[in-house]
C-alpha positions as CSV (number, residue, x, y, z in Angstrom):
1,X,39.3,25.5,-4.2
2,X,37.0,24.0,-6.9
3,X,36.2,20.2,-6.9
4,X,36.0,17.9,-9.9
5,X,34.6,14.4,-10.1
6,X,35.6,12.0,-12.9
7,X,33.2,9.1,-13.5
8,X,33.0,6.6,-16.3
9,X,30.0,4.7,-17.6
10,X,29.4,2.0,-20.1
11,X,32.0,-0.4,-21.3
12,X,35.7,0.1,-21.2
13,X,37.2,1.7,-24.3
14,X,40.8,2.3,-25.5
15,X,42.2,5.6,-24.5
16,X,40.0,6.2,-21.4
17,X,42.9,6.2,-19.0
18,X,44.6,8.8,-21.2
19,X,41.6,11.0,-20.9
20,X,41.5,10.5,-17.1
21,X,45.2,11.4,-17.0
22,X,44.7,14.5,-19.2
23,X,41.9,15.8,-17.0
24,X,43.9,15.4,-13.8
25,X,47.0,17.0,-15.3
26,X,45.0,19.9,-16.6
27,X,43.3,20.5,-13.3
28,X,46.6,20.4,-11.4
29,X,48.3,22.7,-13.8
30,X,45.5,25.2,-13.3
31,X,46.2,25.0,-9.6
32,X,42.7,25.6,-8.3
33,X,41.1,22.1,-8.4
34,X,40.8,19.1,-6.2
35,X,40.2,16.1,-8.4
36,X,38.3,12.9,-7.4
37,X,37.5,9.7,-9.2
38,X,34.4,7.6,-8.7
39,X,35.3,4.0,-8.4
40,X,33.1,1.6,-10.4
41,X,31.6,4.4,-12.5
42,X,28.3,5.8,-11.4
43,X,28.0,3.1,-8.7
44,X,30.7,4.9,-6.8
45,X,28.5,8.0,-6.6
46,X,25.1,6.3,-6.1
47,X,26.1,3.9,-3.3
48,X,25.0,4.8,0.2
49,X,28.7,5.1,1.1
50,X,30.2,6.8,-2.0
51,X,33.4,5.1,-3.2
52,X,35.6,7.9,-4.5
53,X,39.4,8.4,-4.4
54,X,41.4,11.5,-4.6
55,X,43.2,11.7,-7.9
56,X,46.8,12.9,-7.9
57,X,49.5,13.3,-10.5
58,X,51.3,10.3,-8.9
59,X,48.1,8.2,-9.2
60,X,47.7,8.9,-13.0
61,X,51.4,8.7,-13.9
62,X,51.9,6.1,-16.6
63,X,48.2,5.1,-16.9
64,X,47.8,6.4,-20.5
65,X,49.5,3.2,-21.8
66,X,47.2,0.8,-19.9
67,X,43.9,-0.4,-21.3
68,X,40.5,0.0,-19.6
69,X,40.1,2.5,-16.9
70,X,41.7,2.7,-13.5
71,X,38.4,3.9,-12.1
72,X,36.5,0.8,-13.4
73,X,33.1,1.4,-14.9
74,X,29.4,0.4,-14.7
75,X,27.0,-0.6,-17.3
76,X,23.7,1.3,-17.8
77,X,21.7,-1.8,-16.7
78,X,23.0,-1.6,-13.2
79,X,22.3,2.1,-12.9
80,X,18.7,1.8,-14.1
81,X,18.0,-0.7,-11.4
82,X,19.6,1.4,-8.6
83,X,17.3,2.5,-5.8
84,X,17.8,5.9,-4.2
85,X,16.5,6.7,-0.7
86,X,15.2,10.2,-0.3
87,X,15.2,12.2,2.9
88,X,11.5,11.8,3.4
89,X,11.9,8.0,3.3
90,X,10.2,7.5,-0.1
């Protein structure tokens, strides 16, 4: 089973939920994918405890008519100031 992560960055834009929905529906129709969404954009991946949710057909049903993004988003300024700890402690 392959895994797919959807993340958003920058400001919200019209149609982003429709894109998220299309990705999830395509992945499920292929039948060989697990799909996850990163909450709060790149922050969801970069946090010490990643904040990701499993995306299902039920979760994306009807979101294409809503504005913004169900995953939320992060601006570039927050990402550029993010500190990442490495295994060697540096």
